ChimeraX commands (.cxc) that place a marker at each C-alpha (Angstrom):
marker #1 position 66.28,179.43,-185.40 radius 0.5
marker #1 position 67.29,177.72,-182.28 radius 0.5
marker #1 position 67.50,173.89,-183.05 radius 0.5
marker #1 position 64.89,171.29,-182.56 radius 0.5
marker #1 position 66.02,169.02,-179.07 radius 0.5
marker #1 position 65.56,165.36,-178.86 radius 0.5
marker #1 position 65.39,163.56,-175.52 radius 0.5
marker #1 position 67.30,160.25,-175.44 radius 0.5
marker #1 position 65.40,158.17,-172.52 radius 0.5
marker #1 position 69.44,157.09,-171.26 radius 0.5
marker #1 position 71.55,158.52,-168.60 radius 0.5
marker #1 position 74.47,156.77,-170.95 radius 0.5
marker #1 position 76.79,159.59,-172.82 radius 0.5
marker #1 position 77.97,157.57,-175.21 radius 0.5
marker #1 position 74.81,156.65,-176.77 radius 0.5
marker #1 position 73.88,160.51,-176.26 radius 0.5
marker #1 position 77.66,161.43,-178.44 radius 0.5
marker #1 position 76.56,158.55,-180.98 radius 0.5
marker #1 position 73.17,160.06,-181.99 radius 0.5
marker #1 position 74.46,163.73,-181.85 radius 0.5
marker #1 position 76.79,162.75,-184.48 radius 0.5
marker #1 position 74.26,161.61,-186.58 radius 0.5
marker #1 position 72.20,164.49,-186.11 radius 0.5
marker #1 position 74.41,167.30,-185.79 radius 0.5
marker #1 position 71.92,169.92,-186.27 radius 0.5
marker #1 position 69.54,168.59,-183.50 radius 0.5
marker #1 position 70.40,169.33,-179.62 radius 0.5
marker #1 position 70.54,165.91,-178.18 radius 0.5
marker #1 position 69.61,165.95,-174.69 radius 0.5
marker #1 position 69.58,163.08,-171.65 radius 0.5
marker #1 position 67.88,162.18,-168.55 radius 0.5
marker #1 position 71.15,163.24,-167.19 radius 0.5
marker #1 position 69.26,166.51,-167.12 radius 0.5
marker #1 position 66.50,165.22,-165.13 radius 0.5
marker #1 position 68.24,163.21,-162.65 radius 0.5
marker #1 position 64.90,162.52,-160.26 radius 0.5
marker #1 position 63.31,160.39,-163.07 radius 0.5
marker #1 position 63.41,156.77,-162.94 radius 0.5
marker #1 position 63.08,154.70,-165.76 radius 0.5
marker #1 position 60.13,152.00,-165.34 radius 0.5
marker #1 position 61.62,148.42,-164.69 radius 0.5
marker #1 position 62.17,146.76,-168.04 radius 0.5
marker #1 position 59.34,143.69,-167.75 radius 0.5
marker #1 position 58.84,143.11,-170.91 radius 0.5
marker #1 position 59.65,139.91,-172.76 radius 0.5
marker #1 position 61.63,141.75,-176.26 radius 0.5
marker #1 position 63.55,144.55,-177.14 radius 0.5
marker #1 position 61.08,146.21,-179.40 radius 0.5
marker #1 position 58.33,146.32,-176.42 radius 0.5
marker #1 position 60.91,147.51,-173.95 radius 0.5
marker #1 position 62.21,150.61,-175.88 radius 0.5
marker #1 position 58.23,151.41,-176.48 radius 0.5
marker #1 position 57.83,151.37,-172.96 radius 0.5
marker #1 position 60.77,154.04,-171.90 radius 0.5
marker #1 position 60.09,156.10,-175.00 radius 0.5
marker #1 position 56.27,156.42,-174.01 radius 0.5
marker #1 position 56.78,156.91,-170.21 radius 0.5
marker #1 position 59.95,159.71,-170.62 radius 0.5
marker #1 position 57.38,161.20,-173.07 radius 0.5
marker #1 position 54.58,161.40,-170.63 radius 0.5
marker #1 position 56.14,162.04,-167.85 radius 0.5
marker #1 position 58.40,164.94,-169.52 radius 0.5
marker #1 position 55.90,166.40,-171.81 radius 0.5
marker #1 position 58.37,166.14,-174.41 radius 0.5
marker #1 position 57.55,166.64,-177.77 radius 0.5
marker #1 position 60.23,164.41,-179.17 radius 0.5
marker #1 position 61.84,161.20,-177.01 radius 0.5
marker #1 position 63.86,158.29,-178.37 radius 0.5
marker #1 position 64.70,155.50,-176.12 radius 0.5
marker #1 position 66.66,151.90,-176.88 radius 0.5
marker #1 position 66.61,148.70,-176.04 radius 0.5
marker #1 position 69.71,146.28,-176.84 radius 0.5
marker #1 position 71.44,142.89,-175.84 radius 0.5
marker #1 position 72.98,139.63,-176.72 radius 0.5
marker #1 position 71.04,136.53,-177.37 radius 0.5
marker #1 position 72.88,133.19,-177.52 radius 0.5
marker #1 position 71.80,130.69,-179.97 radius 0.5
marker #1 position 72.97,127.69,-177.12 radius 0.5
marker #1 position 71.35,129.51,-174.69 radius 0.5
marker #1 position 67.88,129.86,-176.57 radius 0.5
marker #1 position 68.58,133.35,-177.45 radius 0.5
marker #1 position 70.03,134.08,-173.52 radius 0.5
marker #1 position 71.00,136.65,-172.04 radius 0.5
marker #1 position 68.24,138.32,-174.29 radius 0.5
marker #1 position 66.62,141.42,-172.97 radius 0.5
marker #1 position 68.26,140.51,-169.45 radius 0.5
marker #1 position 71.57,141.42,-170.95 radius 0.5
marker #1 position 72.68,144.14,-168.72 radius 0.5
marker #1 position 71.05,142.39,-165.64 radius 0.5
marker #1 position 71.65,138.57,-166.38 radius 0.5
marker #1 position 74.17,138.01,-163.68 radius 0.5
marker #1 position 75.06,140.62,-160.44 radius 0.5
marker #1 position 78.46,142.34,-160.39 radius 0.5
marker #1 position 80.30,144.26,-163.73 radius 0.5
marker #1 position 80.61,143.65,-167.28 radius 0.5
marker #1 position 83.30,141.83,-166.46 radius 0.5
marker #1 position 81.56,139.42,-164.44 radius 0.5
marker #1 position 78.71,139.11,-166.87 radius 0.5
marker #1 position 81.45,138.54,-169.34 radius 0.5
marker #1 position 82.89,135.26,-167.77 radius 0.5
marker #1 position 79.10,134.20,-166.21 radius 0.5
marker #1 position 78.58,133.79,-170.08 radius 0.5
marker #1 position 82.13,132.07,-171.15 radius 0.5
marker #1 position 81.13,129.72,-167.97 radius 0.5
marker #1 position 77.91,128.46,-169.52 radius 0.5
marker #1 position 79.48,128.10,-172.79 radius 0.5
marker #1 position 82.40,126.18,-171.58 radius 0.5
marker #1 position 81.92,122.72,-173.27 radius 0.5
marker #1 position 80.13,124.58,-176.28 radius 0.5
marker #1 position 81.84,123.85,-179.68 radius 0.5
marker #1 position 82.47,126.52,-182.04 radius 0.5
marker #1 position 80.31,125.71,-184.74 radius 0.5
marker #1 position 76.89,125.96,-182.01 radius 0.5
marker #1 position 78.67,129.00,-180.40 radius 0.5
marker #1 position 76.19,131.48,-183.18 radius 0.5
marker #1 position 75.40,134.79,-181.34 radius 0.5
marker #1 position 73.63,138.27,-182.45 radius 0.5
marker #1 position 73.48,141.59,-180.82 radius 0.5
marker #1 position 70.20,143.05,-181.18 radius 0.5
marker #1 position 68.81,146.91,-180.59 radius 0.5
marker #1 position 65.40,148.31,-180.80 radius 0.5
marker #1 position 64.75,151.87,-180.86 radius 0.5
marker #1 position 61.31,153.46,-180.44 radius 0.5
marker #1 position 60.86,157.32,-181.34 radius 0.5
marker #1 position 57.80,159.27,-179.44 radius 0.5
marker #1 position 56.68,162.77,-181.42 radius 0.5
marker #1 position 53.53,163.72,-182.72 radius 0.5
marker #1 position 51.13,160.17,-183.20 radius 0.5
marker #1 position 51.85,157.07,-182.61 radius 0.5
marker #1 position 55.44,155.51,-181.76 radius 0.5
marker #1 position 57.63,154.06,-183.70 radius 0.5
marker #1 position 59.90,151.34,-183.70 radius 0.5
marker #1 position 63.23,150.28,-185.55 radius 0.5
marker #1 position 65.71,147.19,-184.95 radius 0.5
marker #1 position 69.24,146.25,-186.08 radius 0.5
marker #1 position 71.00,143.56,-185.84 radius 0.5
marker #1 position 74.47,142.12,-186.07 radius 0.5
marker #1 position 75.61,138.27,-186.28 radius 0.5
marker #1 position 78.95,137.08,-184.98 radius 0.5
marker #1 position 79.55,134.50,-182.86 radius 0.5
marker #1 position 81.27,133.91,-179.05 radius 0.5
marker #1 position 85.08,133.29,-178.70 radius 0.5
marker #1 position 86.76,131.00,-175.97 radius 0.5
marker #1 position 88.23,134.11,-174.30 radius 0.5
marker #1 position 88.03,138.33,-174.95 radius 0.5
marker #1 position 90.11,139.70,-177.18 radius 0.5
marker #1 position 90.37,143.43,-177.66 radius 0.5
marker #1 position 90.58,146.51,-175.45 radius 0.5
marker #1 position 87.72,148.65,-177.31 radius 0.5
marker #1 position 83.77,148.47,-176.34 radius 0.5
marker #1 position 82.40,147.39,-173.45 radius 0.5
marker #1 position 79.74,144.44,-171.79 radius 0.5
marker #1 position 80.45,141.04,-174.46 radius 0.5
marker #1 position 82.31,142.79,-176.57 radius 0.5
marker #1 position 85.63,141.45,-176.05 radius 0.5
marker #1 position 83.99,137.91,-176.95 radius 0.5
marker #1 position 81.34,138.55,-179.85 radius 0.5
marker #1 position 83.45,137.68,-182.97 radius 0.5
marker #1 position 82.42,139.03,-186.44 radius 0.5
marker #1 position 82.73,137.15,-189.49 radius 0.5
marker #1 position 85.52,139.13,-190.55 radius 0.5
marker #1 position 87.54,137.11,-187.70 radius 0.5
marker #1 position 87.64,140.64,-185.03 radius 0.5
marker #1 position 85.36,141.05,-181.88 radius 0.5
marker #1 position 83.60,144.38,-181.39 radius 0.5
marker #1 position 86.07,145.20,-179.35 radius 0.5
marker #1 position 88.90,145.16,-181.55 radius 0.5
marker #1 position 86.97,148.01,-184.09 radius 0.5
marker #1 position 87.68,151.44,-184.09 radius 0.5
marker #1 position 84.61,153.81,-183.30 radius 0.5
marker #1 position 84.03,154.74,-186.41 radius 0.5
marker #1 position 83.95,151.05,-187.62 radius 0.5
marker #1 position 81.90,149.70,-184.73 radius 0.5
marker #1 position 79.32,152.24,-185.28 radius 0.5
marker #1 position 79.03,151.36,-189.08 radius 0.5
marker #1 position 78.43,147.06,-188.34 radius 0.5
marker #1 position 76.93,147.42,-184.72 radius 0.5
marker #1 position 73.13,146.93,-184.03 radius 0.5
marker #1 position 72.71,150.30,-182.81 radius 0.5
marker #1 position 74.65,151.75,-185.57 radius 0.5
marker #1 position 72.15,149.60,-187.73 radius 0.5
marker #1 position 68.81,150.85,-185.93 radius 0.5
marker #1 position 69.70,154.51,-186.07 radius 0.5
marker #1 position 70.40,154.72,-189.59 radius 0.5
marker #1 position 67.01,153.24,-190.10 radius 0.5
marker #1 position 65.69,155.79,-187.33 radius 0.5
marker #1 position 67.31,158.69,-188.46 radius 0.5
marker #1 position 65.03,159.89,-192.01 radius 0.5
marker #1 position 62.09,159.36,-189.02 radius 0.5
marker #1 position 63.36,161.76,-186.92 radius 0.5
marker #1 position 64.09,164.17,-189.98 radius 0.5
marker #1 position 61.26,164.27,-191.22 radius 0.5
marker #1 position 59.57,164.76,-188.11 radius 0.5
marker #1 position 61.67,168.03,-187.48 radius 0.5
marker #1 position 60.98,169.13,-190.85 radius 0.5
marker #1 position 57.50,169.09,-190.45 radius 0.5
marker #1 position 57.72,171.09,-187.18 radius 0.5
marker #1 position 59.99,173.31,-189.21 radius 0.5
marker #1 position 56.94,173.79,-191.21 radius 0.5
marker #1 position 54.70,173.92,-188.96 radius 0.5
marker #1 position 55.73,176.08,-185.88 radius 0.5
marker #1 position 58.86,175.51,-183.52 radius 0.5
marker #1 position 59.82,172.91,-181.56 radius 0.5
marker #1 position 60.26,174.36,-178.18 radius 0.5
marker #1 position 63.35,173.13,-175.94 radius 0.5
marker #1 position 61.47,172.09,-172.76 radius 0.5
marker #1 position 64.45,171.91,-170.72 radius 0.5
marker #1 position 65.69,175.53,-170.95 radius 0.5
marker link #1:1,2 radius 0.2
marker link #1:2,3 radius 0.2
marker link #1:3,4 radius 0.2
marker link #1:4,5 radius 0.2
marker link #1:5,6 radius 0.2
marker link #1:6,7 radius 0.2
marker link #1:7,8 radius 0.2
marker link #1:8,9 radius 0.2
marker link #1:9,10 radius 0.2
marker link #1:10,11 radius 0.2
marker link #1:11,12 radius 0.2
marker link #1:12,13 radius 0.2
marker link #1:13,14 radius 0.2
marker link #1:14,15 radius 0.2
marker link #1:15,16 radius 0.2
marker link #1:16,17 radius 0.2
marker link #1:17,18 radius 0.2
marker link #1:18,19 radius 0.2
marker link #1:19,20 radius 0.2
marker link #1:20,21 radius 0.2
marker link #1:21,22 radius 0.2
marker link #1:22,23 radius 0.2
marker link #1:23,24 radius 0.2
marker link #1:24,25 radius 0.2
marker link #1:25,26 radius 0.2
marker link #1:26,27 radius 0.2
marker link #1:27,28 radius 0.2
marker link #1:28,29 radius 0.2
marker link #1:29,30 radius 0.2
marker link #1:30,31 radius 0.2
marker link #1:31,32 radius 0.2
marker link #1:32,33 radius 0.2
marker link #1:33,34 radius 0.2
marker link #1:34,35 radius 0.2
marker link #1:35,36 radius 0.2
marker link #1:36,37 radius 0.2
marker link #1:37,38 radius 0.2
marker link #1:38,39 radius 0.2
marker link #1:39,40 radius 0.2
marker link #1:40,41 radius 0.2
marker link #1:41,42 radius 0.2
marker link #1:42,43 radius 0.2
marker link #1:43,44 radius 0.2
marker link #1:44,45 radius 0.2
marker link #1:45,46 radius 0.2
marker link #1:46,47 radius 0.2
marker link #1:47,48 radius 0.2
marker link #1:48,49 radius 0.2
marker link #1:49,50 radius 0.2
marker link #1:50,51 radius 0.2
marker link #1:51,52 radius 0.2
marker link #1:52,53 radius 0.2
marker link #1:53,54 radius 0.2
marker link #1:54,55 radius 0.2
marker link #1:55,56 radius 0.2
marker link #1:56,57 radius 0.2
marker link #1:57,58 radius 0.2
marker link #1:58,59 radius 0.2
marker link #1:59,60 radius 0.2
marker link #1:60,61 radius 0.2
marker link #1:61,62 radius 0.2
marker link #1:62,63 radius 0.2
marker link #1:63,64 radius 0.2
marker link #1:64,65 radius 0.2
marker link #1:65,66 radius 0.2
marker link #1:66,67 radius 0.2
marker link #1:67,68 radius 0.2
marker link #1:68,69 radius 0.2
marker link #1:69,70 radius 0.2
marker link #1:70,71 radius 0.2
marker link #1:71,72 radius 0.2
marker link #1:72,73 radius 0.2
marker link #1:73,74 radius 0.2
marker link #1:74,75 radius 0.2
marker link #1:75,76 radius 0.2
marker link #1:76,77 radius 0.2
marker link #1:77,78 radius 0.2
marker link #1:78,79 radius 0.2
marker link #1:79,80 radius 0.2
marker link #1:80,81 radius 0.2
marker link #1:81,82 radius 0.2
marker link #1:82,83 radius 0.2
marker link #1:83,84 radius 0.2
marker link #1:84,85 radius 0.2
marker link #1:85,86 radius 0.2
marker link #1:86,87 radius 0.2
marker link #1:87,88 radius 0.2
marker link #1:88,89 radius 0.2
marker link #1:89,90 radius 0.2
marker link #1:90,91 radius 0.2
marker link #1:91,92 radius 0.2
marker link #1:92,93 radius 0.2
marker link #1:93,94 radius 0.2
marker link #1:94,95 radius 0.2
marker link #1:95,96 radius 0.2
marker link #1:96,97 radius 0.2
marker link #1:97,98 radius 0.2
marker link #1:98,99 radius 0.2
marker link #1:99,100 radius 0.2
marker link #1:100,101 radius 0.2
marker link #1:101,102 radius 0.2
marker link #1:102,103 radius 0.2
marker link #1:103,104 radius 0.2
marker link #1:104,105 radius 0.2
marker link #1:105,106 radius 0.2
marker link #1:106,107 radius 0.2
marker link #1:107,108 radius 0.2
marker link #1:108,109 radius 0.2
marker link #1:109,110 radius 0.2
marker link #1:110,111 radius 0.2
marker link #1:111,112 radius 0.2
marker link #1:112,113 radius 0.2
marker link #1:113,114 radius 0.2
marker link #1:114,115 radius 0.2
marker link #1:115,116 radius 0.2
marker link #1:116,117 radius 0.2
marker link #1:117,118 radius 0.2
marker link #1:118,119 radius 0.2
marker link #1:119,120 radius 0.2
marker link #1:120,121 radius 0.2
marker link #1:121,122 radius 0.2
marker link #1:122,123 radius 0.2
marker link #1:123,124 radius 0.2
marker link #1:124,125 radius 0.2
marker link #1:125,126 radius 0.2
marker link #1:126,127 radius 0.2
marker link #1:127,128 radius 0.2
marker link #1:128,129 radius 0.2
marker link #1:129,130 radius 0.2
marker link #1:130,131 radius 0.2
marker link #1:131,132 radius 0.2
marker link #1:132,133 radius 0.2
marker link #1:133,134 radius 0.2
marker link #1:134,135 radius 0.2
marker link #1:135,136 radius 0.2
marker link #1:136,137 radius 0.2
marker link #1:137,138 radius 0.2
marker link #1:138,139 radius 0.2
marker link #1:139,140 radius 0.2
marker link #1:140,141 radius 0.2
marker link #1:141,142 radius 0.2
marker link #1:142,143 radius 0.2
marker link #1:143,144 radius 0.2
marker link #1:144,145 radius 0.2
marker link #1:145,146 radius 0.2
marker link #1:146,147 radius 0.2
marker link #1:147,148 radius 0.2
marker link #1:148,149 radius 0.2
marker link #1:149,150 radius 0.2
marker link #1:150,151 radius 0.2
marker link #1:151,152 radius 0.2
marker link #1:152,153 radius 0.2
marker link #1:153,154 radius 0.2
marker link #1:154,155 radius 0.2
marker link #1:155,156 radius 0.2
marker link #1:156,157 radius 0.2
marker link #1:157,158 radius 0.2
marker link #1:158,159 radius 0.2
marker link #1:159,160 radius 0.2
marker link #1:160,161 radius 0.2
marker link #1:161,162 radius 0.2
marker link #1:162,163 radius 0.2
marker link #1:163,164 radius 0.2
marker link #1:164,165 radius 0.2
marker link #1:165,166 radius 0.2
marker link #1:166,167 radius 0.2
marker link #1:167,168 radius 0.2
marker link #1:168,169 radius 0.2
marker link #1:169,170 radius 0.2
marker link #1:170,171 radius 0.2
marker link #1:171,172 radius 0.2
marker link #1:172,173 radius 0.2
marker link #1:173,174 radius 0.2
marker link #1:174,175 radius 0.2
marker link #1:175,176 radius 0.2
marker link #1:176,177 radius 0.2
marker link #1:177,178 radius 0.2
marker link #1:178,179 radius 0.2
marker link #1:179,180 radius 0.2
marker link #1:180,181 radius 0.2
marker link #1:181,182 radius 0.2
marker link #1:182,183 radius 0.2
marker link #1:183,184 radius 0.2
marker link #1:184,185 radius 0.2
marker link #1:185,186 radius 0.2
marker link #1:186,187 radius 0.2
marker link #1:187,188 radius 0.2
marker link #1:188,189 radius 0.2
marker link #1:189,190 radius 0.2
marker link #1:190,191 radius 0.2
marker link #1:191,192 radius 0.2
marker link #1:192,193 radius 0.2
marker link #1:193,194 radius 0.2
marker link #1:194,195 radius 0.2
marker link #1:195,196 radius 0.2
marker link #1:196,197 radius 0.2
marker link #1:197,198 radius 0.2
marker link #1:198,199 radius 0.2
marker link #1:199,200 radius 0.2
marker link #1:200,201 radius 0.2
marker link #1:201,202 radius 0.2
marker link #1:202,203 radius 0.2
marker link #1:203,204 radius 0.2
marker link #1:204,205 radius 0.2
marker link #1:205,206 radius 0.2
marker link #1:206,207 radius 0.2
marker link #1:207,208 radius 0.2
view
């Protein structure tokens, strides 16, 4: 029997690998298989709305039977929740440029007011209405980067145990992160979906 297929609405291979590890008996594919398809602009005001928009768009555009999308970012208390849903495009340039822009915004903010959280929303489109979950991870923003791992704002995001996201191993980050938490919530829903498909009939791979 062929493995069921899950299309992840991203071109990020790292996200696909993370989901594949959580679902080893599922064939995980990404938008890299569809280079001509562009996701809609993320114009919603919440992570959940953006994730739902991406999942439903891809499911309809490709007539795919099982689609997973996520939207995630950083919310900083002293900045009123910014950069929030605009985390990846809050400041022009690279990840490093955005990280340094964040530190500049917080230059005169004391340590007890530098609270922040990473948030991840995931939406699954299968049969029926889209289903969404969220995960979050709280910490604070340091005054300078620390650690060589991770990406984005990870080097300045300090966890309650004193380490930054960039100082964690891959396994530790998956266990503690906002995306890891959301993934653990959505995996049982995905398994239930694929089990129902297995009972009712095959879930053909539409990309072959």
